[in-house]
SERO-4910 file (N, C-alpha, C, O; in steps of 0.05 Angstrom, whole numbers):
BEGIN
 pado doro    nc1    nc2    nc3   cac1   cac2   cac3    cc1    cc2    cc3    oc1    oc2    oc3
  Met    A   -261    -32     22   -249    -49     42   -219    -49     38   -209    -51     16
  Pro    A   -203    -46     60   -174    -45     58   -163    -69     45   -175    -91     46
  His    A   -140    -66     33   -126    -87     19   -119   -110     39   -108   -105     60
  Gln    A   -127   -135     32   -121   -157     49   -108   -179     33   -116   -184     10
  Leu    A    -88   -193     44    -75   -214     30    -83   -241     42    -84   -244     67
  Ser    A    -90   -261     25    -95   -287     35    -68   -300     43    -48   -295     31
  Val    A    -70   -316     65    -46   -328     76    -43   -356     65    -60   -373     71
  Pro    A    -22   -363     50    -19   -390     40    -11   -409     62      0   -401     83
  Thr    A    -16   -434     58     -8   -455     77     22   -461     74     32   -463     51
  Arg    A     36   -463     96     65   -468     96     70   -498    102     59   -509    121
  Ile    A     87   -509     86     96   -537     91    126   -536     96    142   -530     77
  Asn    A    134   -541    120    162   -537    128    177   -564    126    169   -584    136
  Asn    A    200   -562    112    217   -586    107    199   -610     99    199   -630    113
  Pro    A    185   -607     77    165   -627     69    177   -655     65    199   -659     54
  Ser    A    161   -675     73    168   -703     67    161   -709     38    147   -692     25
  Lys    A    169   -731     28    162   -739      1    132   -742     -2    120   -735    -23
  Glu    A    119   -751     20     90   -754     19     76   -727     17     56   -723      3
  Glu    A     86   -708     32     75   -681     31     79   -668      4     61   -654     -6
  Leu    A    102   -673     -8    107   -662    -35     88   -675    -55     78   -662    -74
  Ala    A     83   -701    -52     65   -715    -70     37   -704    -67     22   -704    -87
  Asp    A     29   -696    -43      2   -686    -38     -1   -657    -47    -24   -648    -51
  Ala    A     22   -643    -50     21   -614    -56      7   -609    -83     -7   -589    -86
  Gly    A     11   -627   -102     -1   -623   -128    -31   -622   -127    -44   -605   -140
  Ala    A    -43   -640   -111    -72   -641   -109    -83   -616    -95   -104   -606   -102
  Arg    A    -68   -606    -75    -76   -582    -61    -74   -558    -79    -92   -540    -78
  Leu    A    -54   -556    -95    -51   -534   -114    -73   -536   -135    -84   -515   -143
  Glu    A    -79   -559   -144    -99   -563   -164   -126   -554   -153   -143   -544   -169
  Gly    A   -130   -556   -127   -155   -547   -114   -155   -517   -110   -175   -507    -98
  Gly    A   -134   -503   -118   -134   -474   -115   -121   -464    -90   -121   -439    -86
  Glu    A   -110   -481    -74    -97   -473    -49    -69   -460    -55    -54   -471    -71
  Gly    A    -63   -438    -42    -36   -427    -44    -18   -441    -24    -25   -445     -1
  Leu    A      6   -448    -33     24   -463    -16     52   -450    -15     61   -438    -34
  Val    A     65   -452      9     93   -445     11    108   -471     19    103   -482     41
  Val    A    125   -480      2    143   -503      8    169   -491     17    183   -478      1
  Gln    A    177   -495     42    200   -482     53    219   -501     68    211   -521     79
  Phe    A    245   -493     66    266   -509     79    283   -491     96    292   -470     88
  Asp    A    288   -500    121    306   -484    139    333   -498    142    350   -489    158
  Arg    A    337   -519    126    364   -532    126    366   -547     99    346   -552     86
  Ala    A    390   -555     92    395   -568     66    389   -598     68    407   -614     65
  Ile    A    364   -604     71    356   -633     72    342   -641     47    334   -664     44
  Tyr    A    340   -623     28    326   -629      3    344   -645    -15    368   -640    -18
  Thr    A    332   -664    -28    346   -681    -48    341   -671    -76    324   -654    -80
  Ser    A    356   -682    -95    351   -675   -123    323   -682   -132    310   -668   -147
  Asn    A    314   -705   -122    286   -714   -129    266   -695   -117    245   -689   -130
  Asp    A    270   -685    -92    252   -666    -80    251   -640    -97    229   -630   -103
  Leu    A    274   -630   -105    275   -606   -121    263   -610   -148    250   -591   -159
  Lys    A    266   -634   -159    254   -639   -185    223   -638   -183    210   -628   -201
  Thr    A    212   -650   -162    183   -649   -157    174   -620   -155    153   -613   -166
  Ile    A    189   -605   -139    181   -577   -135    183   -561   -161    166   -544   -167
  Asp    A    203   -567   -178    205   -554   -204    181   -561   -222    171   -543   -236
  Glu    A    173   -586   -221    150   -594   -238    124   -580   -229    108   -572   -245
  Leu    A    121   -577   -202     98   -563   -191     99   -533   -199     78   -521   -205
  Ser    A    123   -522   -198    126   -493   -205    119   -489   -235    107   -469   -242
  Ala    A    128   -508   -252    122   -505   -280     92   -505   -286     83   -492   -304
  Arg    A     78   -520   -269     49   -523   -274     32   -501   -261     13   -492   -272
  Tyr    A     40   -494   -236     23   -476   -220     35   -448   -217     22   -431   -204
  Gly    A     59   -443   -227     70   -416   -227     72   -404   -199     81   -418   -180
  Ser    A     65   -379   -196     69   -365   -171     49   -373   -149     51   -364   -126
  Gln    A     31   -391   -155     13   -402   -135     29   -418   -114     21   -420    -91
  Leu    A     52   -427   -122     70   -442   -105     95   -425    -98    110   -418   -117
  Glu    A     98   -418    -73    122   -404    -65    143   -424    -55    137   -441    -39
  Val    A    167   -421    -65    190   -438    -57    208   -421    -39    218   -400    -48
  Arg    A    212   -430    -15    227   -413      4    250   -428     17    247   -451     26
  Phe    A    273   -414     19    296   -424     33    303   -403     55    307   -380     49
  Tyr    A    303   -412     80    308   -393    102    324   -407    124    329   -431    122
  Gly    A    331   -393    144    345   -405    167    373   -414    160    392   -398    159
  His    A    376   -441    155    402   -453    150    422   -443    172    443   -433    165
  Tyr    A    414   -447    197    428   -435    219    456   -446    223    473   -432    234
  Asn    A    461   -470    216    487   -482    220    505   -482    195    527   -492    196
  Ser    A    494   -471    173    510   -470    149    498   -449    130    475   -442    134
  Asp    A    514   -439    111    504   -420     92    486   -434     71    491   -457     64
  Phe    A    466   -420     62    450   -431     40    466   -429     15    476   -408      8
  Asp    A    467   -451      0    481   -452    -25    461   -449    -48    445   -467    -52
  Ala    A    461   -427    -61    442   -421    -82    445   -438   -107    428   -437   -125
  Lys    A    465   -455   -108    467   -474   -130    443   -493   -131    437   -505   -151
  Ala    A    429   -496   -108    405   -512   -107    384   -501   -127    367   -516   -136
  Leu    A    385   -476   -133    366   -463   -151    369   -474   -179    350   -471   -195
  Leu    A    392   -485   -186    396   -496   -213    377   -519   -218    372   -526   -241
  Glu    A    367   -531   -196    349   -554   -199    319   -546   -198    302   -563   -200
  Val    A    314   -520   -196    286   -511   -197    284   -488   -218    275   -466   -211
  Pro    A    292   -493   -243    293   -471   -263    265   -460   -269    264   -438   -280
  Ser    A    244   -474   -262    217   -464   -269    204   -448   -247    181   -439   -249
  Val    A    219   -444   -225    207   -430   -202    198   -402   -210    212   -387   -223
  Ala    A    173   -395   -202    162   -369   -208    159   -351   -183    158   -327   -186
  Asn    A    159   -364   -160    155   -349   -135    176   -359   -115    174   -381   -105
  Leu    A    196   -343   -111    220   -352    -95    226   -332    -73    226   -308    -76
  Ser    A    231   -344    -49    239   -328    -26    265   -340    -15    267   -364     -8
  Ile    A    285   -322    -13    311   -329      0    314   -309     22    326   -288     18
  Asp    A    304   -315     46    303   -295     67    309   -307     95    311   -331     98
  Cys    A    311   -289    114    317   -297    141    343   -314    142    345   -334    155
  Leu    A    362   -305    126    388   -318    123    411   -300    131    409   -275    127
  Gln    A    432   -311    143    455   -296    149    473   -292    124    482   -270    118
  Ser    A    477   -313    109    494   -312     86    484   -331     64    469   -350     70
  Val    A    492   -326     40    485   -343     17    509   -347     -1    524   -327     -6
  Leu    A    514   -371    -10    535   -377    -28    524   -378    -57    501   -385    -61
  Asn    A    541   -370    -76    534   -372   -104    508   -357   -111    491   -368   -126
  Val    A    505   -333   -100    480   -318   -105    477   -311   -134    455   -305   -143
  Glu    A    499   -313   -150    497   -307   -179    479   -327   -193    471   -321   -216
  Thr    A    473   -349   -180    455   -369   -193    428   -358   -198    414   -367   -216
  Leu    A    420   -337   -184    394   -324   -188    391   -315   -217    369   -314   -228
  Ala    A    414   -309   -230    413   -299   -258    404   -320   -278    398   -313   -301
  Thr    A    403   -345   -269    395   -367   -287    365   -372   -288    355   -387   -304
  Leu    A    350   -360   -269    321   -365   -266    306   -347   -285    305   -322   -280
  Thr    A    293   -358   -305    280   -342   -325    249   -341   -323    236   -329   -341
  His    A    238   -353   -302    209   -353   -300    199   -338   -275    176   -340   -268
  Leu    A    217   -324   -262    209   -311   -238    188   -289   -242    190   -273   -260
  Glu    A    167   -290   -225    147   -270   -224    147   -255   -197    141   -231   -195
  Arg    A    155   -270   -176    156   -259   -149    182   -267   -136    190   -290   -137
  Leu    A    196   -247   -124    222   -252   -112    225   -237    -86    219   -213    -85
  Ser    A    234   -252    -65    239   -240    -39    267   -247    -30    274   -271    -30
  Ile    A    283   -227    -24    310   -231    -15    315   -217     12    309   -194     15
  Gly    A    325   -233     31    331   -221     57    355   -236     69    352   -255     84
  Val    A    379   -227     62    404   -240     70    422   -219     83    430   -200     71
  His    A    427   -223    109    442   -203    124    469   -196    112    476   -172    110
  Asn    A    484   -216    105    511   -211     95    512   -211     64    533   -219     53
  Leu    A    491   -204     51    491   -203     22    511   -184     12    511   -160     19
  Ala    A    529   -194     -6    550   -177    -18    547   -177    -48    563   -189    -62
  Ala    A    526   -165    -58    520   -165    -86    506   -139    -94    483   -140   -101
  Pro    A    520   -117    -92    507    -91    -97    494    -88   -124    475    -72   -127
  Thr    A    504   -102   -144    492    -99   -171    473   -122   -178    467   -127   -201
  Leu    A    463   -136   -157    445   -159   -162    422   -152   -180    414   -168   -197
  Leu    A    410   -129   -176    386   -122   -191    391   -116   -221    373   -112   -236
  Lys    A    417   -117   -228    424   -112   -256    417   -136   -274    413   -132   -298
  Asn    A    414   -160   -263    409   -184   -278    383   -181   -295    362   -176   -283
  Pro    A    384   -184   -321    361   -180   -338    337   -198   -331    314   -190   -334
  Asn    A    343   -222   -322    321   -241   -316    304   -232   -293    281   -240   -290
  Leu    A    315   -214   -276    299   -205   -253    281   -181   -260    263   -175   -245
  Gln    A    287   -169   -282    273   -144   -289    244   -149   -300    230   -130   -307
  Thr    A    236   -174   -300    208   -180   -309    190   -188   -285    167   -195   -289
  Val    A    201   -187   -261    185   -195   -238    162   -175   -233    165   -151   -240
  Arg    A    140   -185   -222    117   -167   -216    117   -159   -186    106   -139   -179
  Ser    A    131   -175   -170    132   -169   -141    160   -173   -131    173   -194   -137
  Leu    A    171   -154   -116    198   -155   -107    200   -145    -78    190   -124    -71
  Ser    A    214   -161    -61    218   -154    -33    248   -154    -28    261   -174    -32
  Leu    A    258   -132    -18    287   -129    -12    291   -122     17    287   -100     25
  Gly    A    298   -143     32    302   -139     61    328   -125     67    345   -123     50
  Pro    A    331   -116     92    356   -102    100    380   -120     99    378   -145    104
  Thr    A    403   -109     94    428   -124     95    448   -108    113    442    -86    122
  Lys    A    470   -121    119    490   -108    137    499    -82    126    503    -63    141
  Ser    A    503    -79    100    513    -55     88    492    -38     74    496    -15     67
  Asn    A    468    -50     69    446    -36     55    456    -22     30    450      2     25
  Asn    A    472    -36     14    485    -23    -10    474    -33    -36    487    -29    -57
  Leu    A    451    -45    -37    440    -53    -63    435    -28    -80    424     -8    -71
  Asp    A    443    -30   -105    440     -8   -123    412     -9   -135    406    -26   -152
  Leu    A    395      9   -126    367      9   -135    363     23   -161    341     23   -172
  Ser    A    384     35   -172    381     50   -197    372     31   -220    360     40   -239
  Tyr    A    379      5   -217    371    -14   -237    341    -19   -238    330    -30   -257
  Leu    A    327    -10   -217    298    -14   -217    284      1   -239    261     -5   -246
  Ser    A    297     21   -251    284     36   -272    278     18   -296    261     25   -313
  Gly    A    290     -5   -298    285    -24   -320    264    -45   -313    258    -63   -329
  Tyr    A    252    -43   -289    233    -63   -280    204    -55   -289    188    -47   -272
  Gly    A    199    -57   -314    175    -46   -326    149    -60   -318    128    -49   -322
  Gln    A    151    -85   -307    127    -99   -300    122   -100   -270    103   -113   -261
  Leu    A    139    -86   -255    137    -88   -226    112    -74   -215    107    -51   -221
  Glu    A     96    -89   -200     71    -79   -189     73    -75   -158     58    -58   -147
  Ser    A     90    -90   -145     92    -89   -116    121    -89   -107    137   -106   -116
  Leu    A    128    -70    -90    156    -68    -81    157    -63    -51    144    -45    -41
  Tyr    A    172    -80    -37    177    -77     -9    207    -72     -6    224    -86    -17
  Leu    A    214    -50      8    241    -41     10    248    -34     39    233    -19     51
  Ser    A    269    -46     50    277    -40     78    306    -33     79    324    -49     73
  Gly    A    312     -8     86    339      1     92    354     11     68    371     29     71
  His    A    349      1     44    365      9     20    356     36      9    332     41      7
  Thr    A    375     53      3    369     79     -8    385     86    -32    379    106    -46
  Arg    A    406     72    -38    424     78    -61    409     77    -87    400     55    -95
  Gly    A    406     99   -101    391    100   -126    361     98   -123    348     90   -142
  Ile    A    351    105   -100    322    101    -94    304    117   -112    281    110   -116
  Asp    A    314    139   -124    298    156   -141    288    141   -166    269    149   -179
  Ala    A    301    118   -172    292    102   -196    264     92   -192    251     84   -212
  Ile    A    254     91   -168    227     81   -163    207     98   -179    185     89   -186
  Ser    A    213    124   -183    195    141   -197    190    133   -226    171    142   -239
  Asp    A    207    115   -236    204    105   -264    186     81   -266    180     72   -288
  Leu    A    175     72   -244    160     47   -244    130     53   -250    114     57   -232
  Ala    A    124     53   -275     97     62   -284     76     42   -276     52     50   -274
  Met    A     83     16   -272     63     -4   -265     60     -8   -235     43    -23   -226
  Leu    A     77      5   -219     77      0   -190     51      9   -177     42     32   -181
  Lys    A     39     -9   -162     14     -3   -148     17     -3   -118      3     12   -104
  Ser    A     35    -20   -108     39    -22    -79     68    -18    -72     86    -31    -83
  Leu    A     73      0    -53    101      7    -45    102      8    -14     86     21     -1
  Ala    A    121     -7     -3    126     -7     26    155      2     31    174    -10     21
  Leu    A    158     24     46    185     35     52    189     33     82    176     46     98
  Trp    A    208     16     89    214     11    118    243     19    124    262     15    107
  Cys    A    247     30    147    274     37    157    289     55    139    314     52    135
  Ile    A    276     74    126    289     93    109    296    118    125    279    130    138
  Pro    A    322    126    125    330    148    142    319    175    134    310    179    111
  Lys    A    319    194    153    306    220    148    319    235    125    305    250    112
  Arg    A    345    231    121    359    247    100    349    240     72    354    255     53
  Thr    A    335    217     69    325    209     43    297    221     39    278    213     54
  Gln    A    294    238     20    268    251     14    250    231     -2    260    215    -17
  Phe    A    225    235      2    205    217    -11    192    231    -35    171    221    -44
  Asp    A    203    252    -45    190    265    -68    189    248    -93    173    253   -111
  Phe    A    206    227    -95    205    209   -118    178    195   -120    170    186   -141
  Ile    A    164    192    -97    138    178    -98    118    191   -117    101    178   -128
  Gly    A    120    217   -119    102    231   -137    104    223   -166     85    227   -181
  Gly    A    126    210   -174    129    201   -201    116    174   -206    114    165   -229
  Val    A    108    160   -185     95    134   -188     66    138   -193     49    139   -175
  Thr    A     59    141   -218     33    152   -226      9    134   -219    -13    143   -216
  Asn    A     14    107   -216     -8     89   -211     -8     78   -183    -22     58   -177
  Leu    A      7     90   -165      9     80   -138    -18     81   -124    -30    102   -122
  Ser    A    -27     58   -113    -52     58    -98    -49     50    -69    -67     55    -53
  Arg    A    -26     39    -61    -22     31    -33      6     38    -25     26     32    -39
  Leu    A      9     52     -2     35     61      8     37     56     38     19     63     53
  Thr    A     59     43     46     65     38     74     92     51     80    111     47     65
  Ile    A     93     67    101    118     79    111    121     70    140    105     75    157
  Gly    A    143     55    145    147     44    172    175     48    182    195     46    167
  Leu    A    178     53    208    204     56    221    219     79    207    207     97    195
  Gly    A    245     79    209    260    102    199    253    127    215    243    125    237
  Gly    A    258    150    204    252    175    218    248    198    199    260    200    178
  Arg    A    229    216    206    223    241    192    201    255    207    185    242    221
  Asp    A    200    281    205    180    295    221    153    299    206    133    306    218
  Ser    A    154    295    179    129    296    164    133    281    138    155    272    131
  Ile    A    111    278    123    112    266     96    101    287     76     88    279     57
  Ser    A    106    312     82     94    333     66    103    333     36     89    344     19
  Glu    A    126    320     31    135    319      3    122    297    -13    126    295    -38
  Val    A    106    280      0     94    258    -14     67    267    -27     50    278    -14
  Ala    A     65    262    -53     40    267    -67     34    243    -84     51    232    -98
  Ala    A      9    233    -82      1    210    -98    -29    212   -104    -45    204    -87
  Pro    A    -36    223   -126    -64    229   -132    -82    204   -134   -106    207   -132
  Lys    A    -70    180   -139    -87    156   -142    -85    138   -117    -96    116   -117
  Leu    A    -72    148    -96    -68    132    -72    -95    126    -59   -111    144    -54
  Gln    A    -99    100    -53   -124     92    -39   -119     83    -10   -136     87      7
  Glu    A    -95     72     -5    -90     62     22    -63     73     31    -43     71     18
  Leu    A    -63     85     55    -39     96     67    -36     85     95    -54     87    111
  Glu    A    -13     74    101     -7     63    127     20     75    137     40     74    123
  Ile    A     20     85    161     43     97    173     47     84    201     30     85    218
  Val    A     71     72    204     75     56    228    102     63    241    123     59    228
  Arg    A    102     73    265    126     76    282    148     91    268    172     83    269
  Val    A    141    113    255    162    130    242    172    149    263    157    166    274
  Arg    A    197    147    270    209    163    291    209    193    285    218    201    264
  Gly    A    198    209    303    198    238    300    175    250    285    173    274    283
  Leu    A    157    233    274    134    244    259    115    259    277    103    248    295
  Ser    A    113    285    273     96    302    289     74    316    273     56    328    284
  Lys    A     76    314    247     56    327    229     47    307    208     62    293    195
  Leu    A     21    307    204      9    292    182    -11    309    168    -35    304    166
  Glu    A      0    331    157    -17    351    145    -20    346    115     -6    330    103
  Gly    A    -39    361    103    -41    360     74    -51    334     62    -43    326     41
  Leu    A    -70    321     77    -81    296     66    -97    300     40   -104    281     27
  Asp    A   -102    326     33   -116    331      8    -98    324    -16   -108    325    -39
  Arg    A    -73    318    -11    -56    308    -33    -64    280    -42    -54    269    -62
  Phe    A    -82    267    -26    -90    240    -32   -121    240    -35   -135    229    -18
  Pro    A   -131    251    -56   -160    254    -59   -175    227    -63   -199    226    -59
  Glu    A   -161    206    -71   -174    180    -75   -172    162    -50   -179    139    -52
  Leu    A   -161    173    -28   -156    156     -5   -181    144      6   -201    158     11
  Thr    A   -181    117     10   -204    103     22   -197     90     49   -215     84     64
  Ala    A   -171     87     55   -163     74     80   -138     88     91   -118     91     77
  Leu    A   -139     96    116   -116    108    130   -111     94    156   -130     92    173
  Thr    A    -87     84    160    -79     71    185    -54     85    196    -34     88    181
  Val    A    -55     94    221    -32    107    234    -28     93    260    -46     92    277
  Glu    A     -4     83    265      2     68    289     29     77    301     48     83    287
  Asp    A     30     77    328     55     81    343     69    107    336     93    107    333
  Gln    A     54    128    334     65    155    329     62    172    354     41    184    359
  Ile    A     83    172    371     80    183    397     82    214    398     78    226    418
  Gln    A     90    226    375     92    255    374     70    269    358     70    293    355
  Leu    A     52    253    347     31    264    330      8    273    349     -4    257    363
  Lys    A      2    299    348    -18    311    366    -45    317    353    -65    319    366
  His    A    -44    320    326    -69    328    313    -70    316    285    -50    314    271
  Leu    A    -94    308    278    -99    297    251   -122    313    239   -144    315    251
  Asp    A   -117    325    216   -138    341    203   -147    328    177   -132    325    158
  Ile    A   -173    320    177   -185    308    153   -197    331    137   -210    349    148
  Thr    A   -191    331    111   -200    353     94   -224    345     77   -229    321     74
  Pro    A   -239    364     66   -262    357     48   -253    340     25   -269    325     14
  Ala    A   -228    342     16   -218    327     -6   -216    297      0   -213    280    -18
  Asn    A   -218    290     26   -216    262     35   -244    249     39   -246    231     55
  Ser    A   -263    259     26   -291    250     30   -295    220     23   -315    208     32
  Arg    A   -276    209      8   -279    180      1   -268    161     22   -270    137     18
  Leu    A   -256    172     43   -244    155     64   -266    137     77   -286    147     87
  Lys    A   -261    111     76   -280     92     87   -270     78    112   -286     70    129
  His    A   -244     76    115   -232     61    138   -211     79    151   -191     87    138
  Leu    A   -214     85    177   -196    101    191   -188     87    217   -205     80    234
  Lys    A   -162     81    220   -152     67    244   -128     82    256   -109     88    242
  Leu    A   -131     90    281   -110    105    295   -104     90    321   -121     89    339
  Phe    A    -80     79    324    -73     63    347    -46     71    359    -27     77    345
  Asn    A    -46     72    385    -22     77    401     -8    103    392     16    104    389
  Cys    A    -24    123    389    -14    151    384    -21    167    409    -40    181    409
  Lys    A     -5    163    429    -12    171    456    -15    201    461    -27    209    481
  Thr    A     -4    217    443     -6    246    446    -27    258    427    -31    282    426
  Leu    A    -40    241    412    -60    250    392    -85    260    407    -99    244    420
  Gln    A    -89    286    407   -111    298    422   -136    302    406   -158    303    418
  Ser    A   -134    306    380   -158    312    365   -156    302    336   -134    301    325
  Val    A   -179    295    326   -182    288    298   -205    305    287   -228    300    293
  Ser    A   -198    325    271   -218    343    261   -226    336    232   -211    323    218
  Gly    A   -250    345    225   -259    341    198   -273    315    193   -278    307    170
  Leu    A   -281    300    215   -295    275    211   -321    279    197   -332    260    184
  Glu    A   -332    303    199   -358    308    186   -356    307    155   -376    305    141
  His    A   -331    308    145   -327    307    116   -329    278    105   -331    274     81
  Leu    A   -328    259    123   -325    231    115   -353    219    111   -363    204    127
  Ile    A   -365    226     88   -393    217     83   -395    188     75   -417    177     76
  Glu    A   -372    175     69   -372    147     62   -359    130     83   -355    106     79
  Leu    A   -354    141    106   -340    126    128   -355    101    136   -378    103    143
  Asn    A   -341     79    135   -353     53    142   -342     42    168   -355     26    182
  Glu    A   -317     49    174   -303     38    197   -284     59    209   -269     72    195
  Ile    A   -286     62    236   -268     79    250   -260     65    276   -277     56    291
  Arg    A   -233     64    281   -223     50    305   -201     67    316   -181     73    303
  Leu    A   -204     75    341   -184     90    356   -176     75    381   -193     65    395
  Gly    A   -150     74    386   -141     60    410   -116     73    421    -97     78    407
  Leu    A   -116     77    448    -93     88    462    -84    114    450    -60    118    443
  Thr    A   -102    133    449    -96    160    441   -104    179    464   -114    170    484
  Ala    A    -99    205    460   -108    225    480   -134    239    472   -141    259    484
  Val    A   -148    228    452   -174    238    444   -194    235    467   -195    214    479
  Asp    A   -209    256    472   -229    255    493   -252    236    486   -265    240    466
  Pro    A   -257    215    502   -278    196    496   -306    210    493   -321    202    476
  Ala    A   -311    229    511   -337    243    510   -341    257    484   -363    257    472
  His    A   -320    270    475   -322    284    449   -326    264    426   -342    269    408
  Phe    A   -312    242    427   -315    222    407   -343    211    406   -355    208    385
  Leu    A   -354    205    430   -381    194    431   -403    214    422   -425    206    414
  Ser    A   -397    239    424   -416    259    416   -415    266    386   -431    282    376
  Thr    A   -396    254    372   -393    259    343   -416    247    327   -424    224    332
  Ser    A   -425    262    308   -445    252    289   -431    240    265   -421    255    248
  Phe    A   -431    214    263   -417    201    241   -435    197    216   -459    201    218
  Ser    A   -422    190    194   -437    184    170   -457    161    175   -452    143    191
  Ser    A   -479    162    161   -499    140    163   -488    114    152   -500     93    157
  Asn    A   -466    115    138   -454     91    127   -437     76    147   -428     54    142
  Leu    A   -432     89    171   -414     77    190   -426     51    202   -449     51    211
  Lys    A   -411     30    201   -419      4    211   -402     -5    235   -412    -17    254
  Ile    A   -376      0    233   -357    -10    253   -345     14    267   -333     31    255
  Cys    A   -347     14    294   -337     37    309   -326     26    336   -340     12    350
  Ala    A   -301     33    342   -289     23    366   -271     45    378   -258     60    363
  Phe    A   -269     45    404   -253     65    418   -242     52    443   -257     42    460
  Tyr    A   -215     51    446   -203     38    469   -184     57    484   -168     72    471
  Thr    A   -187     58    510   -170     75    526   -148     59    540   -129     71    550
  Gly    A   -151     32    541   -132     16    557   -142     11    585   -129     -3    600
  Lys    A   -164     24    593   -176     20    620   -201      4    616   -221     13    604
  Ser    A   -202    -20    628   -223    -39    622   -251    -29    629   -269    -32    614
  Arg    A   -253    -16    652   -280     -6    660   -289     16    641   -313     16    632
  Glu    A   -271     34    634   -278     56    616   -285     45    588   -304     54    575
  Asp    A   -269     25    579   -274     13    553   -301     -1    552   -314      0    531
  Arg    A   -309    -14    573   -335    -27    574   -358     -6    571   -377    -11    557
  Arg    A   -354     16    585   -375     37    584   -377     49    556   -399     53    546
  Ile    A   -354     53    543   -354     64    516   -366     44    497   -381     51    479
  Arg    A   -360     18    501   -370     -2    483   -401     -4    485   -414     -8    465
  Glu    A   -411     -2    509   -440     -3    513   -453     21    499   -475     18    487
  Ala    A   -441     44    500   -452     68    487   -452     64    457   -471     72    443
  Leu    A   -431     53    446   -429     48    417   -448     26    408   -460     28    387
  Asp    A   -451      6    424   -470    -16    418   -498     -5    417   -514    -12    400
  Ala    A   -504     14    435   -531     25    436   -537     41    411   -560     45    404
  Arg    A   -516     51    398   -520     66    373   -520     47    348   -524     56    326
  Gly    A   -517     21    354   -519      1    332   -493     -4    317   -493    -16    296
  Tyr    A   -470      4    329   -445      0    316   -433    -27    324   -435    -35    347
  Leu    A   -420    -40    305   -405    -65    311   -377    -58    320   -366    -37    313
  Glu    A   -365    -76    335   -338    -72    343   -318    -84    323   -297    -73    319
  Phe    A   -326   -106    310   -309   -118    291   -325   -124    265   -349   -123    265
  Arg    A   -310   -128    244   -323   -134    218   -339   -160    220   -330   -180    231
  Asn    A   -363   -160    210   -382   -183    210   -389   -191    239   -398   -213    243
  Gly    A   -384   -173    258   -392   -179    286   -375   -199    300   -382   -209    321
  Thr    A   -351   -206    288   -334   -226    300   -309   -214    311   -292   -228    322
***
């Protein structure tokens, strides 16, 4: 089954009553995001949040975003020294960002500040113990990623736009999930081969005509979304452990070749690839459980005549034409295939 994340409940600009109730909800195992879009938090509010963070760790995400009429002042972080899961994102500017260096319990960190002017931010030793890191795009995209080589516990990395020192990612021995967004074509992805335990990879936006330099022998999930100019997706045998492949919004991709080395693939989703004419090698997918195609140039008659694995449970094909889609759905229903997981 493809990787899925549970969605925590968000409490926006919480009242004192909501903060008082948060402890009971966390105790019950619920994941919570306490977030503020303006500086309405009091010292007592932050003290309560700090106490909850000390007890429940990364189960509680503390988020500061928006602050549309003023800059977020990171000095507020001095009042939540126990925070383990922190997001400072969807912000134009931040004051006193150096305050981040005082937080010694961080496990998860997300930063997305348009006017961030701190290229050596990742140098701070206290950040090098985080397990999850998200670095959103900035106006200059000049964060020095070379410091990532010291992030020995990092398991999940989301990166958008930044490329300076990107080869340091190859040193991340514990990294399992990597998302690369808005990376320009001139940046090669051969460093991915050094990430020996990588199991999930997402490549989105940016531009390149292929990902032929990417090799990841332990990769299980690959997602490619709206990469400008991508016309080839060859050599999938470089991913012999692949169980889930999702390709979306690739308007120049005409052919997808599944190889015998991909026999473990269980989930295949191809959407809005309007020039995709053929998908060969489906007969190799002996463990295929789910296949979904939508808005491609694949011939519906050929698809319907395909003999799929006996393990296939979910099968869907959409052309964008309601009458045609109903006819195809009826044919797939007659073969006993579900349209959605669990029939919903």
